C-alpha positions as CSV (number, residue, x, y, z in Angstrom):
1,X,29.3,-12.7,6.5
2,X,31.7,-11.2,3.9
3,X,29.5,-8.9,1.9
4,X,32.0,-8.7,-0.9
5,X,31.4,-12.4,-1.5
6,X,27.7,-11.7,-1.4
7,X,28.1,-8.9,-3.9
8,X,30.0,-11.3,-6.3
9,X,27.2,-13.8,-6.1
10,X,24.6,-11.1,-6.7
11,X,26.5,-9.8,-9.7
12,X,26.9,-13.3,-11.2
13,X,23.2,-14.1,-10.7
14,X,22.2,-10.8,-12.4
15,X,24.7,-11.2,-15.2
16,X,23.5,-14.8,-15.9
17,X,27.0,-16.4,-15.6
18,X,30.5,-16.2,-14.3
19,X,32.2,-15.1,-17.5
20,X,29.9,-12.1,-18.1
21,X,30.0,-11.1,-14.4
22,X,33.8,-11.4,-14.3
23,X,34.1,-9.0,-17.3
24,X,31.7,-6.5,-15.6
25,X,33.6,-6.7,-12.3
26,X,37.1,-6.7,-14.0
27,X,38.2,-9.9,-12.1
28,X,39.1,-13.3,-13.4
29,X,36.4,-16.0,-13.6
30,X,38.6,-18.2,-11.2
31,X,38.6,-15.4,-8.6
32,X,34.8,-14.9,-8.9
33,X,34.1,-18.6,-8.6
34,X,36.4,-18.9,-5.6
35,X,34.6,-16.0,-3.8
36,X,31.2,-17.5,-4.4
37,X,32.4,-20.8,-3.1
38,X,33.5,-19.1,0.1
39,X,30.0,-17.6,0.5
40,X,28.4,-21.1,-0.1
41,X,30.7,-22.6,2.5
42,X,29.7,-19.8,5.0
43,X,26.0,-20.4,4.4
44,X,26.3,-24.1,4.3
45,X,24.5,-24.7,1.0
46,X,25.0,-24.4,-2.8
47,X,23.6,-21.2,-4.4
48,X,24.4,-22.0,-8.0
49,X,24.5,-25.2,-10.0
50,X,25.5,-26.1,-13.6
51,X,22.7,-26.3,-16.2
52,X,24.1,-27.2,-19.6
53,X,26.8,-24.8,-20.4
54,X,25.5,-22.2,-17.9
55,X,24.6,-21.8,-14.3
56,X,21.2,-21.6,-12.6
57,X,20.1,-20.6,-9.1
58,X,19.3,-23.3,-6.6
59,X,16.2,-22.8,-4.4
60,X,18.6,-21.5,-1.7
61,X,20.2,-19.3,-4.3
62,X,16.9,-17.7,-5.2
63,X,16.3,-16.9,-1.5
64,X,19.7,-15.4,-1.1
65,X,19.2,-13.3,-4.3
66,X,16.0,-11.8,-2.8
67,X,17.9,-10.8,0.3
68,X,20.8,-9.5,-1.7
69,X,18.5,-7.4,-3.9
70,X,17.2,-5.6,-0.7
71,X,20.7,-5.3,0.9
72,X,22.2,-3.6,-2.2
73,X,19.2,-1.5,-2.9
74,X,19.5,-0.1,0.7
75,X,23.2,0.4,0.1
76,X,22.4,2.5,-3.0
77,X,19.9,4.6,-1.1
78,X,22.5,5.2,1.7
79,X,25.1,6.2,-0.8
80,X,22.7,8.5,-2.6
81,X,21.5,10.1,0.6
82,X,24.9,10.8,2.0
83,X,26.2,11.9,-1.4
84,X,23.4,14.5,-1.6
85,X,24.3,15.8,1.9
86,X,28.0,15.9,1.1
87,X,27.2,18.1,-1.9
88,X,24.9,20.3,0.1
89,X,22.0,19.3,-2.2
90,X,19.5,18.5,0.5
91,X,16.7,20.7,-0.7
92,X,14.4,17.9,-1.9
93,X,12.5,16.2,0.9
94,X,11.9,12.5,0.3
95,X,8.5,11.5,1.7
96,X,7.8,7.7,1.7
97,X,4.2,6.7,2.4
98,X,2.5,3.4,2.7
99,X,-1.2,3.3,1.8
100,X,-3.4,0.5,3.1
101,X,-5.1,-1.2,0.1
102,X,-8.5,-0.7,1.7
103,X,-8.2,3.1,1.4
104,X,-10.0,4.5,-1.7
105,X,-7.5,6.0,-4.2
106,X,-9.4,9.3,-4.3
107,X,-9.3,9.6,-0.6
108,X,-5.6,8.8,-0.6
109,X,-4.9,11.5,-3.1
110,X,-6.9,14.1,-1.2
111,X,-5.0,13.2,2.0
112,X,-1.6,13.3,0.4
113,X,-2.0,16.3,-1.9
114,X,-1.2,18.9,0.8
115,X,2.2,17.2,1.3
116,X,3.3,18.5,-2.1
117,X,2.5,22.1,-1.1
118,X,5.1,22.5,1.7
119,X,7.8,25.2,1.3
120,X,10.4,22.9,-0.3
121,X,10.5,20.4,-3.2
122,X,9.1,17.0,-2.2
123,X,9.7,13.6,-3.8
124,X,6.6,11.5,-2.9
125,X,7.2,7.7,-2.9
126,X,4.0,5.7,-2.4
127,X,3.6,2.0,-1.7
128,X,0.3,0.2,-1.4
129,X,-0.1,-3.0,0.6
130,X,-1.6,-4.8,3.5
131,X,-1.4,-3.2,6.9
132,X,1.0,-5.7,8.6
133,X,3.5,-5.4,5.7
134,X,3.3,-1.6,5.8
135,X,3.7,-1.4,9.6
136,X,6.7,-3.7,9.3
137,X,8.3,-1.3,6.9
138,X,7.4,1.7,9.1
139,X,9.1,0.0,12.1
140,X,12.4,-0.1,10.3
141,X,12.0,3.5,8.9
142,X,11.6,2.5,5.3
143,X,8.3,4.5,5.4
144,X,7.7,7.8,7.0
145,X,3.9,7.4,7.3
146,X,1.1,4.8,6.8
147,X,-2.4,6.0,5.7
148,X,-5.0,3.5,6.9
149,X,-8.8,3.1,7.4
150,X,-8.4,1.8,10.9
151,X,-6.0,2.5,13.8
152,X,-3.1,0.4,14.5
153,X,-4.0,-2.3,17.1
154,X,-2.4,-2.0,20.5
155,X,-1.5,-5.7,20.2
156,X,0.8,-4.9,17.3
157,X,4.5,-5.1,18.4
158,X,5.4,-2.1,16.2
159,X,6.2,1.0,18.2
160,X,4.1,3.7,16.4
161,X,1.3,6.1,17.0
162,X,-2.2,6.7,15.5
163,X,-3.1,10.2,14.4
164,X,-6.8,10.5,13.6
165,X,-7.3,12.4,10.3
166,X,-11.1,12.4,10.3
167,X,-14.2,10.5,9.2
168,X,-16.9,10.4,6.6
169,X,-20.4,8.8,6.4
170,X,-21.1,6.3,3.7
171,X,-23.4,6.5,0.7
172,X,-25.1,3.8,-1.4
173,X,-25.0,3.9,-5.2
174,X,-26.7,2.1,-8.1
175,X,-26.7,2.3,-11.9
176,X,-29.9,4.0,-13.2
177,X,-31.3,0.8,-14.7
178,X,-30.7,-1.1,-11.4
179,X,-32.2,1.7,-9.4
180,X,-35.4,1.6,-11.5
181,X,-35.9,-2.0,-10.5
182,X,-35.5,-1.6,-6.8
183,X,-38.6,-1.4,-4.6
184,X,-39.2,1.1,-1.9
185,X,-37.2,3.9,-0.4
186,X,-33.7,3.6,1.2
187,X,-32.8,1.6,3.1
188,X,-35.7,-0.8,2.5
189,X,-34.8,-1.0,-1.2
190,X,-31.7,-3.0,-0.3
191,X,-33.8,-6.0,0.7
192,X,-32.9,-8.9,-1.7
193,X,-31.0,-6.3,-3.9
194,X,-27.8,-7.5,-5.6
195,X,-24.9,-5.9,-3.7
196,X,-21.2,-5.5,-4.3
197,X,-19.3,-5.5,-1.0
198,X,-15.8,-4.9,0.3
199,X,-13.7,-7.9,1.1
200,X,-14.2,-9.4,4.5
201,X,-10.8,-8.2,5.8
202,X,-11.9,-4.5,5.4
203,X,-12.9,-2.7,8.5
204,X,-15.9,-1.2,6.7
205,X,-17.2,-4.6,5.7
206,X,-17.5,-5.6,9.3
207,X,-19.5,-2.5,10.0
208,X,-21.7,-3.0,7.0
209,X,-22.5,-6.6,8.0
210,X,-23.5,-5.4,11.5
211,X,-25.6,-2.5,10.1
212,X,-27.5,-4.8,7.8
213,X,-28.4,-7.1,10.7
214,X,-29.5,-4.1,12.7
215,X,-31.7,-2.9,9.9
216,X,-33.2,-6.4,9.3
217,X,-32.0,-6.3,5.6
218,X,-30.8,-9.2,3.6
219,X,-29.3,-8.1,0.3
220,X,-27.9,-10.6,-2.2
221,X,-24.1,-10.5,-2.1
222,X,-23.1,-11.0,-5.7
223,X,-19.4,-9.9,-5.3
224,X,-16.7,-9.1,-2.8
225,X,-13.7,-6.9,-3.8
226,X,-10.5,-5.9,-2.1
227,X,-10.0,-3.2,-4.7
228,X,-12.5,-0.3,-4.4
229,X,-12.0,0.8,-8.0
230,X,-12.9,-2.6,-9.3
231,X,-15.9,-2.8,-7.1
232,X,-17.2,0.6,-8.5
233,X,-16.5,-0.6,-12.1
234,X,-18.8,-3.5,-11.6
235,X,-21.3,-1.1,-10.0
236,X,-21.2,1.2,-13.0
237,X,-22.3,-1.8,-15.2
238,X,-25.3,-2.3,-13.0
239,X,-24.1,-5.5,-11.4
240,X,-25.1,-4.4,-7.9
241,X,-25.5,-1.7,-5.3
242,X,-22.3,-0.5,-3.7
243,X,-21.0,1.8,-1.0
244,X,-18.5,4.7,-1.2
245,X,-17.6,7.6,1.2
246,X,-20.2,10.4,1.2
247,X,-17.4,12.9,0.7
248,X,-16.8,11.4,-2.7
249,X,-20.5,11.4,-3.8
250,X,-20.2,14.0,-6.6
251,X,-17.1,12.4,-8.0
252,X,-18.5,8.9,-7.8
253,X,-21.7,9.8,-9.7
254,X,-19.8,11.8,-12.4
255,X,-17.1,9.1,-12.9
256,X,-19.3,6.0,-12.9
257,X,-22.7,7.3,-14.0
258,X,-24.5,6.0,-10.9
259,X,-27.2,7.5,-8.6
260,X,-27.3,8.0,-4.9
261,X,-29.7,5.6,-3.2
262,X,-29.2,7.0,0.3
263,X,-26.8,7.7,3.1
264,X,-26.1,6.2,6.5
265,X,-24.8,8.3,9.4
266,X,-24.3,5.0,11.3
267,X,-21.8,3.7,8.8
268,X,-18.7,5.8,9.2
269,X,-15.3,5.3,7.6
270,X,-12.4,6.7,9.6
271,X,-8.9,7.5,8.3
272,X,-5.6,7.5,10.3
273,X,-2.0,8.5,9.8
274,X,0.3,6.1,11.5
275,X,3.9,7.3,12.3
276,X,6.7,6.5,14.6
277,X,6.4,10.0,15.9
278,X,4.2,10.6,18.9
279,X,4.3,14.4,18.2
280,X,4.2,15.0,14.4
281,X,7.2,17.0,13.2
282,X,7.8,15.8,9.6
283,X,6.6,18.8,7.5
284,X,4.7,16.6,5.0
285,X,2.9,14.8,7.8
286,X,2.1,18.1,9.5
287,X,0.6,19.4,6.2
288,X,-1.5,16.2,5.8
289,X,-2.9,16.2,9.3
290,X,-3.7,19.9,9.4
291,X,-5.4,19.9,6.0
292,X,-7.4,16.7,6.7
293,X,-8.8,17.9,10.0
294,X,-9.6,21.4,8.7
295,X,-11.1,20.7,5.4
296,X,-13.0,17.8,3.8
297,X,-13.3,15.3,6.6
298,X,-15.4,15.7,9.7
299,X,-13.0,15.9,12.6
């Protein structure tokens, strides 16, 4: 593929038409149209079509534009990185982290905060998403690290390594008005109680379901949430009992105005750093792993 042709198509799609793009690129409209036609011939499908006096993207054109966005964004990153090195301005350390969406935001902050305390300036770039997507980005080195609440499966084709950061027990919380209406002590008070749960894809949800069966408890599931902050917001309004890491007890009570019902040592949430390095050498990753194991999580 001739990437100059792709660039001309990309610029035309962004500009909204051939005339405007031609002015921006300092070429004639005829030259620009001819270059885009060569790209369409190479790909075997039309990318643009006439709509009134202007042009619009075909379905194939929208697909091509998505790829072009990524290609030229990476090109800009490459140019910026090599440009900094050429100027000798390589003091700032870029640290790109993916955070699995099941990891509580407060935990994520506590884990990442030590990375900002290394002995050189750090530019922290965080992305939140699903584990498979984050691991795919890690495999092509678009991320330096993934923070997750479960280890990477051995069945995953990505070549990467799990680094255990630690673990924390789980606590159960309820708004004061809801707590007053519950019967008995913990955990018996959960029987038939309204409960807000993590989504079924979360590793902790599977452990909770098993724990409830073992305890012979049948709470009333009134809501399931992928986002922990949204789950707690509903809990703060008294819509149901909810779980959160014990290490965040004080913070959870103060922020959401809830009370602790009890704790379970059997329900344990674990946190992992996943990297392409078997032996951690990135200074930010070293800072994260050492701080996590030495401080607030039980190693």
